[in-house]
N, C-alpha and C positions, 0 to 999 in steps of 0.2 A: 747476546740473548740465546738462551738454550732452546733446543727444539722440544716440542711437546712429545712425550713418549706415548706410544700406542701399545696396548696390550691385547692379546688375542682373547677370544671368549673362553678358550680352554684354560688359559692362565688364570683368568678371573674366576672361573668356576672352581679350579683347584685351590686357589687362595681362599675363597669363601668356604670350601669344604674343610680346609685346615682349621678355620676358626670355630667350626662346630664340634671339634673334639673337646672332651672335658679337660679342664685345667689349663687350657691354652687361651690367651687373650688376643684380641685383635691387634693390639699394639705389638705384642711379641711376634706374631706372624708377619706383620708389616715390616718390622725391623729385619727379620730373617730374609724377606723377599726384596728388601730395599725399596719399599714404597711407603707412602704416607699412611698413617693409621686412619686418618679421616677418609682417604680414598677407599681403603679396604672396608671401612664401616659403610660407606655409601654403596659399594658393590654388594655388601651383605643385605642392606635394606632393599636394594633393587631386586636381588635374588629372592628375598622373602615375598616381595610384592608381586613379582611376575612369574616366579617359579621357573619352569622349563623355557619360557620365552625370554628370559633375561639375557642380556648381552647378545641380542640378535644381530646387531650391526650398528654402524654409526652413520648419521646423516641420512639424507634423502637423495634420490637421483638428481634432483635439481641442484643440491649442494655440490655433488660430485661434478656436475657439468660446469658450475661456476668455478670450482677449483681448477678444472682442466683449462677453462678459458683464461684464467689468470696466469697459469703456467705458460700457455701459448703466447699471451700478450707480452710477458716478460722476455720470452725467447725472441719474439719479433722486435722488441725494443732494442735488445742487445745487437741483433743483426743490423738494424737501422743505424745505431750509433757506430758500429764498426765500419759500415759502408760510408758514413759521413766522414769519419776520420781518414779512411782510405782515399776518398775523393779529395779531401783537403791536402793530404800528403802528395798525391800525384799532381795536383794543381800547382803546388809549390815547386815540385821537381821540374815541371815543364817550363816554368818561367825563367 
């Protein structure tokens, strides 16, 4: 499974600006930047609708907290599994 790529707001604004030049299509700019044409078209629609407020940020503080808690839970599970294996190993060694 590939990781989802994240693009900065400056990158998005620059890409949208390139599509506004005469004689350049969204598909051509998307190929040059290595992104999908549909993604670039969506960025352009968002830019047209929101103007300067487009690409302000992703998610909400609650989403960020949930993501942080999921990362912490994964770390704690790894530690638990490691300790369980270590306890099993040492229990066998002492017998």
